PyMOL Python script that loads the backbone (N, CA, C, O; Angstrom):
from pymol import cmd

cmd.read_pdbstr("""\
ATOM      1  N   MET A   1     112.439  86.839 111.678  1.00  0.00           N
ATOM      2  CA  MET A   1     111.663  86.924 110.459  1.00  0.00           C
ATOM      3  C   MET A   1     111.079  88.329 110.344  1.00  0.00           C
ATOM      4  O   MET A   1     110.445  88.799 111.289  1.00  0.00           O
ATOM      5  N   GLY A   2     111.271  89.011 109.222  1.00  0.00           N
ATOM      6  CA  GLY A   2     110.754  90.360 109.024  1.00  0.00           C
ATOM      7  C   GLY A   2     109.314  90.353 108.558  1.00  0.00           C
ATOM      8  O   GLY A   2     108.739  89.302 108.272  1.00  0.00           O
ATOM      9  N   LYS A   3     108.744  91.539 108.487  1.00  0.00           N
ATOM     10  CA  LYS A   3     107.359  91.606 108.028  1.00  0.00           C
ATOM     11  C   LYS A   3     107.319  91.510 106.511  1.00  0.00           C
ATOM     12  O   LYS A   3     108.278  91.908 105.848  1.00  0.00           O
ATOM     13  N   PRO A   4     106.225  90.988 105.940  1.00  0.00           N
ATOM     14  CA  PRO A   4     106.129  90.823 104.489  1.00  0.00           C
ATOM     15  C   PRO A   4     106.250  92.157 103.777  1.00  0.00           C
ATOM     16  O   PRO A   4     105.727  93.173 104.236  1.00  0.00           O
ATOM     17  N   GLN A   5     106.940  92.141 102.659  1.00  0.00           N
ATOM     18  CA  GLN A   5     107.094  93.330 101.844  1.00  0.00           C
ATOM     19  C   GLN A   5     105.867  93.537 100.990  1.00  0.00           C
ATOM     20  O   GLN A   5     105.200  92.569 100.624  1.00  0.00           O
ATOM     21  N   ASN A   6     105.554  94.771 100.665  1.00  0.00           N
ATOM     22  CA  ASN A   6     104.401  95.080  99.832  1.00  0.00           C
ATOM     23  C   ASN A   6     104.837  95.067  98.375  1.00  0.00           C
ATOM     24  O   ASN A   6     105.657  95.888  97.964  1.00  0.00           O
ATOM     25  N   SER A   7     104.302  94.156  97.604  1.00  0.00           N
ATOM     26  CA  SER A   7     104.643  94.035  96.200  1.00  0.00           C
ATOM     27  C   SER A   7     103.703  94.871  95.360  1.00  0.00           C
ATOM     28  O   SER A   7     102.728  95.427  95.864  1.00  0.00           O
ATOM     29  N   SER A   8     104.000  94.954  94.081  1.00  0.00           N
ATOM     30  CA  SER A   8     103.123  95.663  93.158  1.00  0.00           C
ATOM     31  C   SER A   8     101.730  95.047  93.184  1.00  0.00           C
ATOM     32  O   SER A   8     100.735  95.770  93.215  1.00  0.00           O
ATOM     33  N   LYS A   9     101.649  93.724  93.171  1.00  0.00           N
ATOM     34  CA  LYS A   9     100.348  93.047  93.242  1.00  0.00           C
ATOM     35  C   LYS A   9      99.664  93.352  94.562  1.00  0.00           C
ATOM     36  O   LYS A   9      98.443  93.497  94.611  1.00  0.00           O
ATOM     37  N   GLY A  10     100.435  93.451  95.621  1.00  0.00           N
ATOM     38  CA  GLY A  10      99.869  93.782  96.920  1.00  0.00           C
ATOM     39  C   GLY A  10      99.247  95.169  96.919  1.00  0.00           C
ATOM     40  O   GLY A  10      98.160  95.371  97.460  1.00  0.00           O
ATOM     41  N   GLU A  11      99.939  96.121  96.311  1.00  0.00           N
ATOM     42  CA  GLU A  11      99.408  97.483  96.225  1.00  0.00           C
ATOM     43  C   GLU A  11      98.130  97.499  95.393  1.00  0.00           C
ATOM     44  O   GLU A  11      97.160  98.169  95.746  1.00  0.00           O
ATOM     45  N   GLU A  12      98.136  96.762  94.293  1.00  0.00           N
ATOM     46  CA  GLU A  12      96.936  96.671  93.451  1.00  0.00           C
ATOM     47  C   GLU A  12      95.785  96.042  94.228  1.00  0.00           C
ATOM     48  O   GLU A  12      94.640  96.478  94.114  1.00  0.00           O
ATOM     49  N   LEU A  13      96.093  95.020  95.015  1.00  0.00           N
ATOM     50  CA  LEU A  13      95.058  94.336  95.794  1.00  0.00           C
ATOM     51  C   LEU A  13      94.456  95.271  96.837  1.00  0.00           C
ATOM     52  O   LEU A  13      93.237  95.317  96.996  1.00  0.00           O
ATOM     53  N   HIS A  14      95.291  96.009  97.542  1.00  0.00           N
ATOM     54  CA  HIS A  14      94.788  96.962  98.532  1.00  0.00           C
ATOM     55  C   HIS A  14      93.883  97.997  97.862  1.00  0.00           C
ATOM     56  O   HIS A  14      92.819  98.327  98.386  1.00  0.00           O
ATOM     57  N   SER A  15      94.302  98.499  96.723  1.00  0.00           N
ATOM     58  CA  SER A  15      93.510  99.501  96.010  1.00  0.00           C
ATOM     59  C   SER A  15      92.166  98.923  95.569  1.00  0.00           C
ATOM     60  O   SER A  15      91.129  99.567  95.731  1.00  0.00           O
ATOM     61  N   ALA A  16      92.184  97.717  95.017  1.00  0.00           N
ATOM     62  CA  ALA A  16      90.951  97.068  94.565  1.00  0.00           C
ATOM     63  C   ALA A  16      90.020  96.790  95.747  1.00  0.00           C
ATOM     64  O   ALA A  16      88.806  96.962  95.636  1.00  0.00           O
ATOM     65  N   ALA A  17      90.584  96.364  96.869  1.00  0.00           N
ATOM     66  CA  ALA A  17      89.767  96.086  98.055  1.00  0.00           C
ATOM     67  C   ALA A  17      89.141  97.373  98.587  1.00  0.00           C
ATOM     68  O   ALA A  17      87.960  97.399  98.934  1.00  0.00           O
ATOM     69  N   ARG A  18      89.939  98.440  98.648  1.00  0.00           N
ATOM     70  CA  ARG A  18      89.421  99.730  99.126  1.00  0.00           C
ATOM     71  C   ARG A  18      88.263 100.221  98.269  1.00  0.00           C
ATOM     72  O   ARG A  18      87.290 100.767  98.788  1.00  0.00           O
ATOM     73  N   SER A  19      88.368 100.027  96.957  1.00  0.00           N
ATOM     74  CA  SER A  19      87.338 100.544  96.059  1.00  0.00           C
ATOM     75  C   SER A  19      86.168  99.574  95.889  1.00  0.00           C
ATOM     76  O   SER A  19      85.173  99.912  95.248  1.00  0.00           O
ATOM     77  N   GLY A  20      86.280  98.378  96.458  1.00  0.00           N
ATOM     78  CA  GLY A  20      85.198  97.401  96.366  1.00  0.00           C
ATOM     79  C   GLY A  20      85.125  96.693  95.024  1.00  0.00           C
ATOM     80  O   GLY A  20      84.071  96.180  94.645  1.00  0.00           O
ATOM     81  N   ASP A  21      86.236  96.661  94.305  1.00  0.00           N
ATOM     82  CA  ASP A  21      86.279  96.034  92.977  1.00  0.00           C
ATOM     83  C   ASP A  21      86.536  94.530  93.124  1.00  0.00           C
ATOM     84  O   ASP A  21      87.674  94.067  93.044  1.00  0.00           O
ATOM     85  N   LEU A  22      85.454  93.785  93.340  1.00  0.00           N
ATOM     86  CA  LEU A  22      85.567  92.348  93.600  1.00  0.00           C
ATOM     87  C   LEU A  22      86.222  91.590  92.456  1.00  0.00           C
ATOM     88  O   LEU A  22      87.025  90.690  92.701  1.00  0.00           O
ATOM     89  N   SER A  23      85.901  91.930  91.220  1.00  0.00           N
ATOM     90  CA  SER A  23      86.494  91.199  90.096  1.00  0.00           C
ATOM     91  C   SER A  23      88.001  91.424  90.033  1.00  0.00           C
ATOM     92  O   SER A  23      88.745  90.504  89.691  1.00  0.00           O
ATOM     93  N   ALA A  24      88.463  92.629  90.357  1.00  0.00           N
ATOM     94  CA  ALA A  24      89.908  92.890  90.376  1.00  0.00           C
ATOM     95  C   ALA A  24      90.565  92.127  91.524  1.00  0.00           C
ATOM     96  O   ALA A  24      91.642  91.556  91.352  1.00  0.00           O
ATOM     97  N   VAL A  25      89.921  92.116  92.697  1.00  0.00           N
ATOM     98  CA  VAL A  25      90.454  91.366  93.843  1.00  0.00           C
ATOM     99  C   VAL A  25      90.608  89.892  93.477  1.00  0.00           C
ATOM    100  O   VAL A  25      91.647  89.288  93.743  1.00  0.00           O
ATOM    101  N   GLN A  26      89.578  89.316  92.868  1.00  0.00           N
ATOM    102  CA  GLN A  26      89.634  87.910  92.482  1.00  0.00           C
ATOM    103  C   GLN A  26      90.731  87.655  91.452  1.00  0.00           C
ATOM    104  O   GLN A  26      91.447  86.657  91.537  1.00  0.00           O
ATOM    105  N   SER A  27      90.861  88.546  90.491  1.00  0.00           N
ATOM    106  CA  SER A  27      91.872  88.390  89.452  1.00  0.00           C
ATOM    107  C   SER A  27      93.280  88.446  90.039  1.00  0.00           C
ATOM    108  O   SER A  27      94.131  87.620  89.708  1.00  0.00           O
ATOM    109  N   ILE A  28      93.517  89.414  90.903  1.00  0.00           N
ATOM    110  CA  ILE A  28      94.836  89.564  91.524  1.00  0.00           C
ATOM    111  C   ILE A  28      95.165  88.353  92.376  1.00  0.00           C
ATOM    112  O   ILE A  28      96.280  87.834  92.313  1.00  0.00           O
ATOM    113  N   LEU A  29      94.203  87.895  93.177  1.00  0.00           N
ATOM    114  CA  LEU A  29      94.459  86.737  94.034  1.00  0.00           C
ATOM    115  C   LEU A  29      94.608  85.451  93.234  1.00  0.00           C
ATOM    116  O   LEU A  29      95.317  84.536  93.652  1.00  0.00           O
ATOM    117  N   SER A  30      93.947  85.380  92.099  1.00  0.00           N
ATOM    118  CA  SER A  30      94.103  84.213  91.233  1.00  0.00           C
ATOM    119  C   SER A  30      95.531  84.145  90.680  1.00  0.00           C
ATOM    120  O   SER A  30      96.122  83.070  90.587  1.00  0.00           O
ATOM    121  N   ALA A  31      96.066  85.300  90.319  1.00  0.00           N
ATOM    122  CA  ALA A  31      97.421  85.362  89.767  1.00  0.00           C
ATOM    123  C   ALA A  31      98.497  85.265  90.843  1.00  0.00           C
ATOM    124  O   ALA A  31      99.584  84.745  90.593  1.00  0.00           O
ATOM    125  N   ASP A  32      98.194  85.766  92.045  1.00  0.00           N
ATOM    126  CA  ASP A  32      99.183  85.808  93.123  1.00  0.00           C
ATOM    127  C   ASP A  32      98.488  85.620  94.474  1.00  0.00           C
ATOM    128  O   ASP A  32      98.233  86.601  95.173  1.00  0.00           O
ATOM    129  N   PRO A  33      98.179  84.377  94.850  1.00  0.00           N
ATOM    130  CA  PRO A  33      97.451  84.116  96.093  1.00  0.00           C
ATOM    131  C   PRO A  33      98.127  84.672  97.345  1.00  0.00           C
ATOM    132  O   PRO A  33      97.447  84.996  98.319  1.00  0.00           O
ATOM    133  N   LEU A  34      99.437  84.786  97.332  1.00  0.00           N
ATOM    134  CA  LEU A  34     100.141  85.286  98.514  1.00  0.00           C
ATOM    135  C   LEU A  34      99.999  86.796  98.683  1.00  0.00           C
ATOM    136  O   LEU A  34     100.402  87.336  99.713  1.00  0.00           O
ATOM    137  N   ALA A  35      99.440  87.482  97.700  1.00  0.00           N
ATOM    138  CA  ALA A  35      99.214  88.927  97.814  1.00  0.00           C
ATOM    139  C   ALA A  35      98.265  89.238  98.967  1.00  0.00           C
ATOM    140  O   ALA A  35      98.272  90.354  99.487  1.00  0.00           O
ATOM    141  N   VAL A  36      97.456  88.274  99.367  1.00  0.00           N
ATOM    142  CA  VAL A  36      96.531  88.484 100.486  1.00  0.00           C
ATOM    143  C   VAL A  36      97.293  88.802 101.774  1.00  0.00           C
ATOM    144  O   VAL A  36      96.720  89.373 102.701  1.00  0.00           O
ATOM    145  N   ASN A  37      98.562  88.446 101.842  1.00  0.00           N
ATOM    146  CA  ASN A  37      99.387  88.717 103.020  1.00  0.00           C
ATOM    147  C   ASN A  37     100.151  90.030 102.924  1.00  0.00           C
ATOM    148  O   ASN A  37     100.902  90.371 103.839  1.00  0.00           O
ATOM    149  N   SER A  38      99.977  90.769 101.841  1.00  0.00           N
ATOM    150  CA  SER A  38     100.709  92.021 101.671  1.00  0.00           C
ATOM    151  C   SER A  38     100.262  93.036 102.720  1.00  0.00           C
ATOM    152  O   SER A  38      99.133  92.983 103.210  1.00  0.00           O
ATOM    153  N   ARG A  39     101.146  93.945 103.051  1.00  0.00           N
ATOM    154  CA  ARG A  39     100.883  94.957 104.077  1.00  0.00           C
ATOM    155  C   ARG A  39     100.924  96.351 103.456  1.00  0.00           C
ATOM    156  O   ARG A  39     101.746  96.637 102.586  1.00  0.00           O
ATOM    157  N   ASP A  40     100.015  97.213 103.923  1.00  0.00           N
ATOM    158  CA  ASP A  40     100.049  98.595 103.470  1.00  0.00           C
ATOM    159  C   ASP A  40     100.963  99.405 104.386  1.00  0.00           C
ATOM    160  O   ASP A  40     101.630  98.838 105.251  1.00  0.00           O
ATOM    161  N   LYS A  41     100.999 100.719 104.206  1.00  0.00           N
ATOM    162  CA  LYS A  41     101.913 101.548 104.999  1.00  0.00           C
ATOM    163  C   LYS A  41     101.557 101.561 106.485  1.00  0.00           C
ATOM    164  O   LYS A  41     102.359 101.996 107.312  1.00  0.00           O
ATOM    165  N   HIS A  42     100.366 101.089 106.824  1.00  0.00           N
ATOM    166  CA  HIS A  42      99.956 100.984 108.220  1.00  0.00           C
ATOM    167  C   HIS A  42     100.065  99.545 108.727  1.00  0.00           C
ATOM    168  O   HIS A  42      99.578  99.215 109.808  1.00  0.00           O
ATOM    169  N   SER A  43     100.709  98.704 107.932  1.00  0.00           N
ATOM    170  CA  SER A  43     100.951  97.298 108.255  1.00  0.00           C
ATOM    171  C   SER A  43      99.669  96.460 108.302  1.00  0.00           C
ATOM    172  O   SER A  43      99.609  95.455 109.011  1.00  0.00           O
ATOM    173  N   ARG A  44      98.643  96.876 107.545  1.00  0.00           N
ATOM    174  CA  ARG A  44      97.382  96.134 107.481  1.00  0.00           C
ATOM    175  C   ARG A  44      97.353  95.266 106.226  1.00  0.00           C
ATOM    176  O   ARG A  44      97.893  95.642 105.185  1.00  0.00           O
ATOM    177  N   THR A  45      96.719  94.108 106.337  1.00  0.00           N
ATOM    178  CA  THR A  45      96.480  93.278 105.154  1.00  0.00           C
ATOM    179  C   THR A  45      95.208  93.773 104.470  1.00  0.00           C
ATOM    180  O   THR A  45      94.443  94.513 105.087  1.00  0.00           O
ATOM    181  N   PRO A  46      94.956  93.393 103.222  1.00  0.00           N
ATOM    182  CA  PRO A  46      93.768  93.873 102.523  1.00  0.00           C
ATOM    183  C   PRO A  46      92.457  93.505 103.211  1.00  0.00           C
ATOM    184  O   PRO A  46      91.474  94.234 103.078  1.00  0.00           O
ATOM    185  N   VAL A  47      92.418  92.406 103.934  1.00  0.00           N
ATOM    186  CA  VAL A  47      91.160  91.982 104.548  1.00  0.00           C
ATOM    187  C   VAL A  47      90.957  92.532 105.963  1.00  0.00           C
ATOM    188  O   VAL A  47      89.876  92.368 106.528  1.00  0.00           O
ATOM    189  N   GLU A  48      91.946  93.167 106.536  1.00  0.00           N
ATOM    190  CA  GLU A  48      91.815  93.666 107.903  1.00  0.00           C
ATOM    191  C   GLU A  48      90.899  94.873 108.026  1.00  0.00           C
ATOM    192  O   GLU A  48      90.222  95.029 109.042  1.00  0.00           O
ATOM    193  N   VAL A  49      90.865  95.711 107.034  1.00  0.00           N
ATOM    194  CA  VAL A  49      90.096  96.951 107.178  1.00  0.00           C
ATOM    195  C   VAL A  49      89.121  97.213 106.038  1.00  0.00           C
ATOM    196  O   VAL A  49      88.320  98.144 106.123  1.00  0.00           O
ATOM    197  N   TYR A  50      89.168  96.420 104.981  1.00  0.00           N
ATOM    198  CA  TYR A  50      88.346  96.727 103.806  1.00  0.00           C
ATOM    199  C   TYR A  50      87.171  95.794 103.700  1.00  0.00           C
ATOM    200  O   TYR A  50      86.373  95.909 102.770  1.00  0.00           O
TER     201      TYR A  50
END
""", "prot")
cmd.dss("prot")
cmd.show_as("cartoon", "prot")
cmd.util.cbc("prot")
cmd.orient("prot")
């Protein structure tokens, strides 16, 4: 099994988490709950470091 691919929603989620935009994080996760598993270029999920 490979590592999860980073989708457009995943990139948006990482950006929103980094900037502390809670309403954007909630909106993205509401539309795509699996985005929480997206990985950045360092293989981190949005909740691991933000």
